[in-house]
N, C-alpha and C positions, 0 to 999 in steps of 0.2 A: 191664210193661216188657220189651221184647225184649232179647235178648242183645246185639245190635248197638248198641242205644241205651245199654245199661249200659256196654258196652265204651268207647263214645265218651265218656261222662260221666267214666269213670275215666282215660282217656288224655288227654283234652283239656287238663286243667290242667297235666299234665306237659309237653305240647307247647308250651303258652303260656309256661311257665317257661323251657324250653329256648330258645324264640324270644327271650324277654327277655334271657337270658344272652348270646345271640349278638349281638343288636341293640344292647344297652346300650353296649358298648365303641365301636361304630361311631358311635353318637350322641354319646358323650362326646368321641371324637376329633374329630368335626366341630365340636362346640361349642368345644373348646380351640383348634382352628385359627382359628376366627373371633375368639376372644378375643385370641389372640396377635397378630393383625393389627389389632386394634381401636385406635382413636386413644387416646393416653395424654394425659389432660387436663393442661394447663399448670399448673393449680393443684396437681395431684399432684406434678409435677416440682419445683415450688417447695417443697413439703413435704419431698421427698427432699433437695434441696440445703440446706435449713435444718436438718433433723432428723437425717439419716443421714450421718455423716462418711464411712463406707466408700464410699458412693455417689460421693462426690467423687473418690475415688482410682481408680474403675473406668475402664478404657479405653472410648471411645465405643461400640464394638460391644457390649461387655458391658452398658453402660447401656441400650442399646436392647433387648437380650435380656431384661434384668431387668424392664423396663417391661412386656414381653409376659407374663412370668411373673406379675407382680403382677396384671395383668388377669385371668389364669386363676385365681389364688389367690382373689382377691376375688369372682370369679364362682362359685366352688365352696364356699367356707367361710363360715360365719356368725359374726358377732361378737356377744357378749352382754355388756352392761355389768352389773357387780355392785357392791354397796355404794353405789348411787346414781349411779354413773358413767354419763354419756351418751356413747354411741359416736359419734365424729365421723370424718370422712375423715382427719384428721390421725392419729388412733389407728390406723385400719385400714391406711393406707398405710405408716406408720412400721413397724408390726409386719410387714406382708406383705413389705416390701422386705428386711428382715433375714432373714426365713424363706426367701425366694426366692434370696438370695445363695448359700445352700447348694445350690441347684439349677442354678446356672449351668454352662454347658459340657457338660451331659449330653445324650446323644443322645435319650433318651426319659425326661424327668423324670416321676416318678409323682405329684408334688404331694401327698405325704403321704396315701396312699390310705385309711388308717384314721381320719384326722382329719376331723371334721365341724364342730367349733365351737371358738372361742377365747373364753374367759371372761376379762374384764379388770376388775380392781379398781383403784380410784383410787390405792391405795398398798399397802404390805405388809399381808397378811391373815393370819388365824389359821386353821389347819387341824389336823385330828387326825392324829397319827402313831401307827401300830400297829406294835409290834415283837414278833416271835414268836421265842421261844427254847425249843426242845423242845416241851413240852406247855403252856407258859405264854405268855401274851401280855400286853403292857402297852400302855396308851394314854396319850398325852400331847399337849397342845396346843402347836403350834409356830408361830412367825412365819415366813412365807415370801414370797419375791418372785416365785416361779413354780414350776410343776410340770407334768410331762408324763404323761398317762395312756396306757396301752397301747392302749386303744380309745376313740376319740371326741373327747377334749378336751385342750386345753392351757390352763393357767391362768397369767395374767401380772399383775403389778402395774405399772400405767402409769408411776408415777414412776421405778421401776427401769428400765423400757424406755426411757423418754425420756432419762434421764441417761446411760445406757450408749451409746445411739445417737449422742448429741451429743459425748461425751467418751471417746475411746479409752483414756485413762489411768484411767478409772473402774475397769477391770479385772474387771467382772462383767457380761458381756453376757447378760442373761437370755433374750433371744430366740434368739440363736445356741445357747445352752446347751440350752434346752428343745427346740428343733427338731433339734438333734443327737441328742437322745434319741429323737425321732420317727423319724429315719433308722435308729437302732439298733434300734428296736422293730418295724420293718417285717417282720421274719421271725418276729414273735410273742414274742420274748424280748429283755430288756434286759441284754446281757452285754458291751457294748463292742466287739462285732463286727458292724457293719452288713453289708448285702448288698454283696459286692464284685463287680467286673466279671468276674473269672476265678477258677475254683476253685483255681488254682495260687497265687493271691494270698494265700490265707488263712494259709499256712504262714509267710510272711514277716511278714504283719500280726501274727500271734500272737506271733512271736518278738520283734519290735521293741516292740510295745505292752506285752507282758508285762514286758520288761526295763525300759522307761521307767516303767511303773506301779510296779514294785517300787522303783525309784530314788526316785520321788516319795514313796512310803510311808516309805522310810528318812529322807529329808529332813524329812518331817513329824514323824516320831517323835523325831528328834534336834533339831528346832527350826531346822534350816537352811532358809533361804529359797530359793525356786525361782521362775523366771518364771511357772510355772503355779501357780494357787491350790492350797493344801493340801487343799481340799475334793475335789480330784480323786483323793486317796488313799483316799477312802471305799470305793470298789469300782471294778471295770473300767468299768462303765457311766458313772459320774461322771467317771472319768478321760478317756474318749473325749469327753464333753461339754466338760470344762474344756480339754482339748487343742485342741478345735475353736475355742473362744473365742480361745485364745492364738495359734493358727495364723493367724487372720484379723486379729487386732488387734495382735499383736506378732511379726510374721513374721521380722523381722531378728534379734531375740534368740533366737527358737526355732531358726532355722536355724543360728545360731552355737553354741548350747548343746546343742541336741537335733537334730543334722542328720538322723539316721536317722528320727526321728519326723516331722520336717518333710517328708521325702521321701515317707513313707507317706501322710501326709495330702494332700500335693500330688498324688500319684498317685490317691488315692481321690476327691478333689473335682475333679480335673482343672483345678486353678487354682493360680496362683503369686502369692499376695498380695504377696510381697516385691518382685516386679517392678513392681506397681502403685505401691508406696511409693517405689521408686527412681526411676521415671519421673516421678512427681509432684515429687519433690525436685529432680531434674535440671531439670524445667520451671520450677520456682520460682527456682532459681539463675540460669537463663538470663534470666528476666524481671527479676530483681534487678540483673543485670549491665548491662542495657540502659539 
């Protein structure tokens, strides 16, 4: 074998890999553009109107944008039924819609880049929880409605998903919660600080969320109720996920009681859910007056 042939055999795989790295984003971008403009089935919109209360509050331009994001999400992610559950369009669309609400109004949504599969159980499932303390670790089986893994998968219980999507008063939106974790984990760690738009934003984010997290912990320890679930006092990552649920489902109360936190989340998500609710209420009142 000549030196030139040997060199080619060594360099060719590297060249092909680099070509793949360069071409893949272009191919993905082209595919996403096609999916964004793809027709949204009437049957899917019926599912949204029937199952996802938040969809009803969205202004028409955001509804249209959400439909495009759902097309992309369903084109890129796989759904797997667990515990005998058969995956249907109702399950896929209901979950995708809530996950994609968190992506609205973004210039370049990343569509949860490390997520590949959503595992769906028919109801709450049992999973192993490992706790490490120093050199010791303990294992226990816990009942769960959902969980988010740093790489690859989100696990959801369909009965939790459907009840929360239909009823904002349920107070535990597992899809918003677990996909907020996915946003938090995009930088490789779950610490309650997702990737923000500007580096200067982190200082204010840290100050406000740290103060609010400590306040929720104090309330939880003293038994005082808050509009945010006490589970958010577990750690900063859970606080961000719980705060996200409250921001989208109880915006009026959050802005009244936690105005700085509401403003940070409004700035991060680029959305103002309170306006959606106020406009819907105003429209309903006008209709009732006629």
